[in-house]
N, C-alpha and C positions, 0 to 999 in steps of 0.2 A: 471637278468640283462634281459633291454628291446631292443632287436634288432629292426632296422628298419622295418624287414619285419613283428615283433611278433604287432608292432606299426602300421602297413601298417593295417594289420588283425584285431585290434581293434580298427579301425579310427570311422566306426559307434558307439560305446559302446564309447567312448572318447568326443564324439560331443554329444551323448544325456546326459554325465554326465555336457559336459560345457553348454549346454541348459535349463536342467534340473531346473536351478535353477533363480537367478535371475541375473541382468547384474550385480550386486554386486558380485556374485561370480565369472561371468567370469574376471571381472576387479581385483581380489584379485588373481586371478592367472597370470595375467600382472605383477601385483606385485612383485610377488615373482621372476616369471622369469627374471625381469630389475633386483631386488637387486642379483640375482646369475650371472650376465650378460650373460644369455642366450641371450635375445634379448637386438639390440641396439638400441641406440635412433630415429634411423630410420624405425625400425621394429614395436618401440611400435608405433610410430607417426600414420602409415598403420594401425594398430591393434585397434585404439583406435575415429578410426573417428565418432561423433554424428549423431545419425541418422541412424544408417545401421543394417539391424534387425541382430539378436544374430546369426541365425545359420551360417550366412554368414562369419563373423566373427572370429566362432570356426572354420568353415573347413580352415580360411585363414590363422591361428594359428596354424593350425596342419603340414600345407603346410610348412610354414615357420621354424616350429621346426624340421620338417622330412630333412631338407635341413640341419641342422646341424647334422645332423649323430646320429649318438649311443647315444651319451651322450646327444644331446641336447633332443632326445626321455623319456628319460631316468628322466631328469630335468622336463619335462613336468609333468610325474606322479605325478612325486613327488610334485610338486605347486599345481596339480589339489587336492592332499591327505591334503597338507598343510591347502591350502581355505576352506577345508571341516570340517575338525575338529581343527580348532584353533578358539577357545571362548575365550581365555583370548589373552592379549594384550603383546605381548614379552617383556621379559624383558633382554634389548639388553644396558643399561645401563654402565657397566662396562667394553666393549671394545667401546664404543661412546666416542667420543672426541670433548665437544662443542665447544672446538677451533682449530677446526681440519685447516690446511694450505689446504685442499681442501673440503670445504662445499658442492659443489655440490655432489661430485663425495660420499661423504658419506651420503646425504641425499638418494642418490641412493641406496645406500649397505644396508640403513636402512631401507628404506620406507613400508614395512608391520607395522613396531612397528609405525614409524612417521605418516602413514595414522591414527592407529586406535588410538595415543594419540590427534592426532588434531579432531577427528572426533568430539567431543562433543564441541570443544573451536574456531572452522572455524572464526566464526563472530569475537570473543572477539580479534583473531590472524590478521584477517583482517583490524580491527580499528586499531591496534598498528603498524602494517606495515604500514598504509597509513598514521600514525599522523609521524612515521618518514621517511617519503618520502621516498620506498621503490618500491611503485607502487602507481598509479594514480586514484583519483577516476572510471574512466570510466573499468580499470581492475577491480575494487572491484564489480562493477555494474555486467560487465560478470560473472566473480565468484557465484554472489548470483543468477543467475538467476533462478527461480523457478521452471524449470525443471532438477534441478542437487540437489542428495539427499547431506547428510554431508559430506560420502566419499569421493563421487565427486566432493563437493567442495572444499576437502583437496586435491584430487590430483591434481585438476587444477591449484592448485596453489604452489605445489610445481613442478609441470609440468612448470608453469611462472619462479621458481626460477632457473629452469635448464638452461633457455635460456637467463634470465639477469643476464648481469656482474655487480648490483651496489652495492653490498653485502645484497641481502635477503637471499641467502642460506644459508651465515654466521649466517646472524639474525636468519631464523626460525632453523640450528642446535642449537642455544643456547635457544631461547627462548619454544622451542616444548621440548626440556628434563627438563623443570621446571613443563609442568605440569602434572597432576593426571594420573596414567595408568584407564583408563577407563574399567569398566565390562558392557558391551555395548552388545547387537547380534551381532554376526559376518557378518549378511547379514540383510537389512533393507525386512524381509518375511513380507507382507501383513498380511498374514492369523495370522502370529505369533503377530505381532504388535495389530492388530485389539483385536485378545483372551486375550491381556495381560491386554489392555484396559478395555472390557470387566469384567477382573477378576477383576483389580483393584476396576471399580466401583462397583458389585457385594459385594467386603469383605467388601467395604468402608460402606455401607448400613448398611451391617448385623452388624460391628463392631461397628458404633460412640455412639452410646446410648445403655445407663443400662436401661431396662425396669423395671419399679416395679410394684405394684398389677394396676391387672384391666387396667394395661395402662392408666390410668390415669397423670402419671409422665413420663417424661421421662428425664433420666438424662444424659447427655453428658458426654461420656467417658472421654475427654480430660481435663475436669475441674474437675473432680471426682476423677480420679486415682491417688492413693498414693502406693507409692514404699512399697514393703515387705519386709522381710528381707529374701536375697536367698544366701542360700549357696553350698559350695562343699561339698558333702557328703563324712567327712572321714570313711575309714571300723573297723568297731569295733575291739578290740582287737592290730592294729599295730599303738594305738596311744601311743609315746613314752612320757615320762614323758619331755622331752624338746623338742617336737613337740611343732608348732604353733599354733596359733585358725586357722580351717578351712576360707580359704580365702572368703571373700564375695564379689557378683556380680551384678551390677546394669542389669537392662534388656539387656540394648543394649551392654555388654558383655558374652550374652551367648553362642555365636557363638567365642567365645575367645581359643584360647591354654592354658590356665591354666586349670590343674587339670585333663589333660586327663588321662583315664582308659586304652584305649585302641585307639589308632590311625588309626587303619583299620574297628575299627566299624561306622556307620553314625547316631546309634540311639541316642537321647540327653534323658533322664529322666529327670521330675519332680515331687517330691513327695512332701504330704504333706497331713496335716489330715482334713478332710470334714469338708469346710468353709473358709481355710485357703487363700483361692483365686488363685488358680489353672485357674481356666477357665477364668477370669478376665484378669490376666497374659498375658495368649492366645491371648484375644481379643483385649489388648494393643497391644502384638505384632501383631499382623493383622492389627489393626489401622495403624500403623505404618509405614508397609510394603507399605499397601493400598496409602496411601498419601505422601508417595515417603519420609518420614524423618531417615528412618532408614534401615537397613535388606535391602540393592540396592542389594547386591552380589545376589541375589535371584529373577530370572526373572519371577518366577512363584510359589506361593506362593497356597495349597490347605487345607482349615480347614476342620476334620471332627469332629463329636461326636458320641462319643463311643456310647451312649445310643440309638443313632438315627440308626449306624449300626449294631445293636444289632438285630432290627426289621427286617434287610434286609434276607430273607429265600433262594432266588434263589442266584445262583452262579454268582460270579462277576469275571473279568478280573480288570488286572491296569488301561486298559483305560476305560471299565464300571464303577471305582471308581471315578477316576478321573474328565470323562465328566458327568456321569449322574447323580452322587453324589455328584458332586461339579460346575461344569459350562460348561456349552457345547460351544463348539467354534461355530461360525454361518457360518464360512466357511474353508475352507482346514484341516476338520479334522483330516485328514490323516498326511500332512505335519504336524502339529502342533503335532500330537502324535509323529510323527517320532524325530519332534526338541529336545521331551521332553526326549526321549530314545537317543539320542545322546549328549545332555549337560544335563546328569542327575545332575552335581553339580552346574546347576543354579536352583534347585527348590526345595521348602522344602513343605514338610508335616505335618500335627499336628493333632493330635489325642488325645482329650479331654476325661478325665475320662476312662483308660483304667481298674480300677479296677468295674467297670458297666458291664460288660463282663460276659458272665454264663462262658466263657472257660479260662482255663492255657495258660498259654504261652508253646510253644512246639517246638521243634527240629526234629519232629520225620519224618513229612511229606514237602519233597522238592517240590515245585514250582518254576521254572526259567523262564515259557512263559508267558510276559507281554500282550498275546492276548487270551491264553487260561482260560475259565473261573472256578475259581474252587468254594472253600466257603471263608466267611467271615474271619472263621479264619486261615485257611490256608494262605489264603492272607494275611492277615496282620501280621501273625509268619514271613513270608519269607520276606515282607517288612523290618520287621526290624530287618533279622538277615541280610539283602544284600543282598539276591541270587535277590531278584526283585529290578530295581533301585536303585543299586548300586551307591554307592557317594552323590545321593540325601539326602537331609538331612532330618531327622525323627525327630521330636519331640513330646515326649508322657507324659501325665500327669495321675498320679493314685496315691492314697490312699499307704501308704509303706505297708500294710497286704497284697495286693494283689502283688508284686514284688517279684518274686521268685529269685533264686539264677540263675537260667538257663539262664532267662531273662536277671541278670546283666552282664553275660558273654558277650552279645552282645551291652555292651555299651558303647560309646566313653566317655561319660561324665553323673554324677550323681547329682543331684542338691537336696536339699531340702530346700523349701518354709516353714519359720517359722510365718508366717503371720507380724501383724504389731507391732515394734518397740513402746515406749509409745511415741515417737516422732512421729510417723506416728499414731497414736488416737488421737494423738490432734490434727495434720494438717487436717488428711481425718473430723473429724469432723468439722471443722474453713471451708474446703472446702463446704461441706453439708451443713453447717449454716451461711449464710454471712449478716442475720440481727444481729444487734449492742446488744451484751449482751448476745444471747441465745447460742453462743459455747461456751463463756466463763461460764457462770454458768452451759453447759454440761460440761465442764472440770474441775470446781471445784468440782462439783459433783461426778466427777470418782474419782479424787484424795482422795476425803474422804472415797468413799465407796471401799476398797479396792479389796472385794469377787466382783463388777462389774467390777471395773477396767480391772483384774485379766481375765476376761471373753471377754472382748473387744479386746485382740489381735488376736481372731478371725475376721478376715473382715466382715464375715455374721456377728456376735454380734454386730461391730460396726456401721453396717447398721440397726440394727434392735433397738438399742438403739439412734440410729438417728432420726430413724423413729416415736419410740416413746416419742420422747423429752416433747409434751405437760404431757402426763401421769406421766413422771420422775420428771418437777419441777414443776407442778401446782397441779396435785390431790395429791400428798402428802401421795400413797399409800405403802410409806418405797421401797430402792430399792431391786430389785431382789439381791437373793443370788447365786443361784443356777442356770444353764441352764434351767431346767423346770420354775421355775419362769420366767424366762424370755419369754420362748417359749408364755407362758400363756399370759403375757403383752401383745405380739405381737398379739394375738389371739385376747384378748380383741381389740387393735386397730384395727384390721381388721372387727370385727363385728359392733365396733361403726361407723366404715368409712363407712362400708353399709347399716346403720340405718339411718331412718330421721333424720334430725338435731332435739336435743331438744327434742326425743322420750323417751329416755333411758341415765339414771345417769351414771357420770364413777363407771366401775369395774362390772367385771365379774358377778358380783350376781345380784340379784333384776328381775329375770327373763330373761337377755339379753345372757348367754350362752344353757339356757332351752327353747328360741322362737328361737335357729337357730340349735336347736339340732336334726331335721332329716338332715338337710342339713350336717351338721358334721360328723354323722355316716355315710351316703353316701361317703363323701369325704374319713373316714375313712375305708371304707373298699374297696376301690380303692386303698388306700397305702396299704393295707393288700395282695391283691390280686397283686399290681405291685413286692410287695416285694418278697414275694413266688416265681413269675414267673421271679423275676430280668427283671423287665420291669419298665422302667422307664419315658417312652412317652406313651400316651394315644393317642389312634384313638378313632375318631367318633363311633365306633363298642364296644370299649372295654368302652366308657364313657356309652353307653347305655346299655351294661350288669352290670353296676355298678349302674345304674338307675339315675346316676349326671347329672342332667338339668343346662339349662340357669340359675336357681334360685341359685345353687350351684356356677357356675362358675363362678358368679359377685362378690361372698365374696373375689377373687385375690389369693384365694392361687393356683389357675392354671394358668396358663403364657404361652402361645404360646410359642414352642420348636422351637428355633433357628434353620434356615435353608438356607443356601445358594442356593438350589436349588429353582430354579423363577420359580413362577406359580403353586407350589403346595400346598396343602391344610397344612399346620404347625398344628402337632399334639399338644397335651396338655401336660405339665410339669409340676409337681410341683415349687414353686419357688426354691426350693432349696432341695436336698437328705435327708436335716435333718429335713425341713417340712415334706416331706412323712414318716421319722419314727416316727415325735412326732404325725401326725394323725392317725399312725397305733395305736400307742401308744394310745391315748384317743380313739381310737375303743376298741382295749380291754379292758379297764378300765368300759367303760360305754356298753358293750355288756355282752351277758351271755355265751360267748365264752371264757370266760378266767380262764381255770382249773387250778387246780393242777398242773396235770401233762404240762400242757402249761408252768407254773411258772419253774418249774424244768429246760423246755427245754430250758426256758429264761436267766436262771439266771446260767444255768451248766456252769461250768471254763473249757469244755471240748468241750461246742459247740455242734449243734444240730447233727454232722457229724463226731464221736467217735469210731463209730467202725473202724476193720481192714481195711474192704473193702472201707469204705468211705474216707479214710488217704491214699491208693493207690489212688485213683480214679482222684484226680487231677491232681499227675504227670502224670498218661497216658491219659490226657486228654480225657477221655471217658464221653459223657456228660450224667449228671446223668439223671433216667429215667424218662419222663412226668407222673405226679400224676395225676389222677381226681382230677377237681374241687371240693372243701369239706369246712367244717372248717377250723377257724384260726389256729389251731395247724396244721392241713395237710398241709397247703399253708407254713405256716413259718419254716416248714421243710426244704424246697428247700432254704429259704434265704442265702443272702451272710452270712457270721457271721458278719463282720464289719458291717454291718446295722443291722443285730440281735442287735448287742451288743448299738449301737445308743438309738434302739426302746426298748430295757429293761433298760436300764438309766434312760430313759423319763417315763416309766412306775413305775419305783421305786420314782421318782419324784412327778407324779401323785400321789399315795397312801401312798403320807407322810401323817402325823397330820395336816400340816397346811391349806394341800389342802381338807381336809375331808368335809369340808363346800361345797365347792366347788361342788364335786362329789353326796351331797347330794341335793344339787339344781337340778343334772339332775334325779332325783328320782330313784336315787339307792340306793337299801333296807339298813338298818343299817349295817345288819344281815351280807350282800354278801360284801358289803365294808369291814367289821372285818376283812371275813377269807381272801378277799384277802389282806390287808393288813399282819398279822400274816402268811400268805402262801411267801408273798414275802421276811418278813423277815427271814422266814426261810432257805430259799432258798438262799437268798445272805451270813448268816451264817456258812452255811452248806458248799456254796463253797470256803468260804474263808478259811474255817478249813481244805479244800481237797487241796485246794492249797499248804498251809504251810507244811501239812502234806508227801504230796508225795515226798518234796525234802528229800535227803536223810540225815541219822543220821550226826551230826558233828564227826567228828574226834577226839576219846578221849584226853582231857588236850586243844583241841580248841574250839571258839566260834563257833555256827553255823552259816554259812556264807547261806544267802538264793540268788539268782541272779531270781530276779521274772521273768515270763513266761509272754510273751504280754498280755494276760488276768487279769491280777493281775491289771495295772493301770485301767482296764476299772470295775473290780467289786470295785475297793475305790471308784469311781466315783459313779456308782450307790449307793453305801452306803451312800455317801455324799449328791446324790440329796435325800434321804428320811430325813434326817437331824435329827435325833434321835441319842442320845447323847448313852443311852442304846445298842442299836444295837451295836454300833461303841465297847463300852466296852465289849460284849460280842465275839463281831469279833476277840478277840486280845488276850482277857483272858486264862492266860497260857502259849503263844506262849513264846516260846525262839529261840532269833534271835539274834547273836552277829553283823552280817553284813547284810546288806539289799539294796543289788545291785541295780539301777535302771538304768543305763546308756544307751542311744540310747535308748530312751523308748517313746519320744515324749512330754515329762514333760514337761508343761507350767505351769502357775501362776495358772491357774482351775485347775490343776491337782494337783498342790502345795498346795492348801486351801483344796483340800480334804482327800491329803497322812497328812496335821496335824491335820485336824479333826478326822480322827483314830489311828493314830500312839500316839498321846499325851496320849492314856489309856495303851500304854505299862507298865509294871511292871518292866520291868528290861533295862536296858541302852545299845544300839546297834549303832553301825555307820551306816551311811545313807548318799551312795553315788550316785551322782545325775550327774555323768559328763557328757559332752556332749547330752546334753538338752536344751531347752527355755526358763530356771527358770526367769532370768533378775530381776531387783529389786521389780519390782511389786510379782514377785513368792516368792522373798527372805522372805518378809515381811509377805506374806500367811504362810512360814515356820516357824514363831516364835514361833507359840503356841505349837510345839511339839519338840523348842531347849529342853526344861530339859529332855527331853529322848534320847538324842543324846549324846554318848560320843567322836564321831567324826563326821565332814560333809566335803563332800567332791562335789564342786560344778566347776569342772573345766570345763572351754568353755560353759559359760551360758551367756554370753552377759550384765553379770554384772558389773554397775557401782560404782561410791564412795558412793552415795545416797545410796544403798543398802548396801556395807558391813557396810557404820556406822551404819546403822539402827543392822546391826548383831550383829558389837561390841558392842555396847550400850548393846544389852537384851543377850550378851552372857555372860558378864562379870557377870550378876547375875544367868549363870546357871551352878551348882556346877560340872555335870555329864561332861560337854563339856571338851575337852582336846587336841583336835586337827581341824584345818581349810587347807582345800584346797582349793586356789582361782586363783590358774593361768591361765592361758589363761582365762582371762576378759578382762575388758576396766577400770583396777586400776588405778590411777593416786597418785601424792602426796598428792588429796584433803582428802585422807583415812587415811592418815599416822597416824593423830591426836588420830583418833581412834582407830587403833590398838597398837598405842603407849600406849595409857590407858588399853588397856584387857592386855597387856604384863606387865606392871606393877602392876593391881592389881589383876590380876586374878592367885592362887601362885600355881595351878595344872594343867597349862598349859602346853602340849608337844610339840605341833608341827604347824608352821605357814607357810606354804608355795603358796609365791605370783609373780610364776615364769612368763615370757611372758607377761607382764603388760607393763605399763609405769611410773615406779618408777623413779624418779632421785639422784640428788644429797641431793638433800631437804628434798626428803622424806627420805632417807637412813639417814640422821641425825636427824631426828624428829625418828624416831623406833627406833639409837641407845641409847636414854634418855630413852625409855621404857624398852629396854632392860637392861641399869645399875643397874634397878629397880626389876629385873626379876631374877628367883633364880629356875626356874623350866623347862625351854625349853631344849629341844633336837636334834629336827629340825627347820632349817632355811632354807627357799629356794627361792632365790631372782633370777636365772637363767632370762637371757633374760629380763632384764633391762636397766637400764642408768645409774645408779649408779656412772659409774667413778672414777677417783683419789678420789677425793673429802668424795663420799660416803661412798670408802673402809675406806678410815681413819677414819670415824665417825662410821661404825662398828666397826674395829677393835680395837679403844682404850674403845667401852663399852664391849666388849668380851675376852677383856687381862684376868680381874679375872672372868669370868664367870666360875662358878662349874659344870654346866651342861649340854653345848650345846655338843652333839656328830657329829653333821652331817653339814656344811656348804655349800652353791652354790653360787656363784657368778658368775656361767660360760654367757658368753658372755654379758659383762657388760661394756665393753668400758675402762677398768682397765689397766695401764701401770704401769711404772715402781713406779712410788708413792706411788701408791697404793699397789702394793710386797710389798714395804719397809716395809711398815705400818702393812701388816700381819704378816710378818717376825716378827717385834717387837711382834706380838700378841699371836703367836705360841710360842715365847720365855718364855710367861708367861703363857698362858694357858692350863692344865692340863685335861682336859676333854675333847679336840677334836680330834675325831679319823678320820673323813672325812672331806676332801676339794676339792673343785671341782671349777679349773679356767680355764677351758677349752675357747678356742672362746675369747679371751683376748690380749693385744697388753704389754705383760710382759716383752719382750725383755729380751740380756742377762744379763743388770744389776738388774733387778725385778729376775730372775731366780735364780743370784746369792748371790738378798741378802734372796731367802726362803732358801736355801741352809745352810747360817750360823743361820739362824732363827730354821730350823731343827736340828743342833748340838745340840743345848741346850733344846728341845722337847723331851720327853719320851711317849707322849699318841698318837699323828697323826701315825695312820694305812696305810689311802689312799691318797695320792695327785695326782691328776691330774691336 
C-alpha cells in the first residue's frame, strides 16, 4: 500500500524517476494512467503541453495524482513500474472488440498497446485516414512535424480521434488491431539507438565477406552462402522403431520452439565436425541481423570467437566482455549497459568454436555479478548456465568431442550441422563458378568420382575443390581419393599462386615443394606450437618466435583473424583448423622430430592423456600444467585429442606409398622414410587390435557385438589415408565380430569409404549398424565394396533417397551373405519400389526388410507386393509410417495370403480404413505363418475391427495383434 503520506515522503525520488528517462518514458506513464482512468481528459491535456520542462510536468503530475487520494498514488507507482519494464507490446487482442459501440473509450482503455502497435506504422495509417476523409491534410502535417518522435505522432493521432466525432476512432480501432505487434525499443533512448546502429554497422562490415588466401579475393557471403543440413539432435538410446526422423531446420528457424530440451535454459548448441560450416553459419546469422533481414527480435547481437577469447589473460566482467571485446558505445555507456541488463531477452551472444578452449565446461564456480571481473572460463560457464544475463540467448558452436554431459544439462536445444547435401554441393559450386561450363564439368567430375564426391559434403572441402578446379579439370593428375590427397592439391595450388607465372610446371614435384621447404617447415613448427599450447591465433611476437616472416605469410595459409574490435591489430590464424593440423603433420614427416615414441603417442587409441589422473582432470576443470618449450613430442602431449587425431590422419596419409616420391623430393632419406612408414603401420595396426580386444568377450552362444568407441572411426580413417590393402587385411585378420555398431558416430560418405576399405577384408560375415549418421546416397555407394561381408545392414535415419537404395538393392542381389536391410526414417518414395521388389523376388535367403517412416504410397506397395508373391524367405516386413492406404493394404494382403515364412508385419500409421482391414482379415484366414500384426494409428473403424475378428476365427498362427 502507498499512503498519501508515504507518497509525499518519496516525492523527490518519484520526480527523479520521472525525469531521469526521456520524455517518452514520462508519456508512457501518462498512457497507463489514462487507460486506468486515473487521469481525466482535462488532466491529461494539462500534463501534455509541448515545450514545458519535464521536471515541471513531473511535479504537476504528482500534484494531480496526490489530490486523487491513496488509490491514485498507488496507480502512479504501478504506472511507473509498467513504463520501465514493459519492452514488448501488450497482447490485448482477446478483450479488444474492433467493432465496439464506444470506440473512443476503447482507444483510451487500450492506449499503451495501441501506441506500441502504431509506433512503426504511423505514416501509413495517416495516409489511409486522409484517403478515407477522416483527417485533413493540415492535421496530417501537424502530426508529422519533425519535432515529434514516432510514438508522439501515434499519441497525437489518438488524441485527435478522441475529439473528432467523424468515425476516426472506430477506423483506428479496427485498423490498428490488424497491425503486427512491434518488437521495438520501449523508449527512444539516444545512447541505445546510436549503439545499436554502431553495432549493426560493425557486424555488417565484419560479416559481409568470406576472405580467401592473401586477401586477393573477397567472396560476398550473400552470393556464396549455401544452406547446410541442420538437424535437431536426438538422444542416443531414445530412438524407438516408430520414431520419426530428426526435424530439419532452416537457419531462420534457429530460435523456433521445436525440439526444446529445457525451456528454462538460454543456450543453443550447434555441433558439427571440423569443416562442417559452423563458423560460416554464425557469420550468416550475424549478417542477416545486421542487415535487418532476420532475427530482429534481438536488438543487440554480440559475436565472439572462442579462440580469441582464450588469449585473454586478464579477468573480465560482462560489461568488459561486451564493450571492450566486441563494440564500445560512444556515449552513455552506463545507460546502454543498464538497458542490456534490464532487457536481456533482446540480447543475443554467439560463441564460435567452444572446442578451442583449453578448459572444459564446469558448474562448480558460481559468479552472478555482471560488473565484477572473473576469469574467461568462469565468465563463459556462468553465461551459458544463465547465472549471468539470464534470458539472453546464447548460441554456441563446437565439435562433438568437446561437449560434455554437464554442458548438455544447460542447453535449451542442441542442433547437429551435417554439412552439404548432394544438392547443396552442386548449388555451392554453381555459385562459385558462374563461367559457362566450368560448374557443369566440376559437377560431372564429382559424380564420376565417388571418393571425391564423398569428401565434398564438408563445406571446407567443397571450397578447396572450387579453388583447385583448374588442377582437377585440366592438369589431368587424377582425382584425389583421400583427405591428404586433397590437402596436397590445395598446397600445390597455393604454391603455384605464390610463384611467378610460368616459372614452374603443374604438380608438386619438379622442385616446387623443395623450393618452398624452409617456409613450409616454419609454418609447420608454428602449427605444432599452436596445437601444443591450444593456440589458434598468433600475435606478432609468436610469429617472430617461430621465425615466420612476410615471405611465409605471403603464401596465403595465414590470414587475419576476424575481430569486431575497432582499431586493434588483428592477429593471424591458419585458414582453417584442418590446415593447422595438416601443416603440423607435414612438419613431423619432414623433420627429425618424428620418433617411434611420438608415432605411438599419435596413434594410441587411448589418446595422450590416458592415465587415471589425466582422465580425472577434465571434469575437475583443473588446468593442465604448463610445460617448458621443447620438441614436438613434448608439445603434442598437451594438444587437444580431436586436433591430435586430425594431425595423425594427415600423418598417415603423408607416409603412404603414393607420396613416397614427394617426400623424397624434400631430401628425406629413404631409410628414415621407410622406418617412419613401418612405424606408422605398426602403430595403427596395434591400436586397432587393442580397440577390438578391449571389448568384452561374447556371451556363449551369441555373436560378439562391438559398439565402436569414438576413436574407432578415426583409426579406420587413418588406415584409409595410408591406402594399403595389406595393412587393412592385417588389421582385421582373425577378428571375430558378429555385430559392429556405429550409431551416432558422425559417419558420412568419407567414413563409409574408409569402413569399406577395411571391413571388406573380414573373413566372417557381420551385421553393420550405421543408424543416425549422415551416410546419404554417396555414402551408400561407398559402402558397396564391403556388402559381401554384411549379413545385415542398418541405415536408419541417414538421409538416403531412392537413388542410393536402388544402387544398394541392385548390388545386394549378388551378395550371398546379406539377409537384412533396415532403411526406415529416410527419404524413400515409390521410385525405389521396383528395385526392392526385384531384391525380394530374386534373393532366396532374404529375411527382413524395414522401410518405416518413409514416403511410400499405394503405388509403391502394389509394386512391392509383386516382389512378395515370388518371395519365400522373408520373415519381417516393416512399412509403418508410410501412406499405403486401403489400396496398398489390399495389394500386400493378397500377396501375403499364401506366404509361408512371414512372421511379423507392421502397417502402423498408413491411413488404412475398413476396406484395407477387410483385405487383411482375408489374408489372416489363409496365412499360417504370421505371428504378429501391427495396425495402430490407422482408421479401421468398427467395421474393420469386426472383419479382423472374423478373420482371426480361422487363424491359428497369430500371437500378437496391435
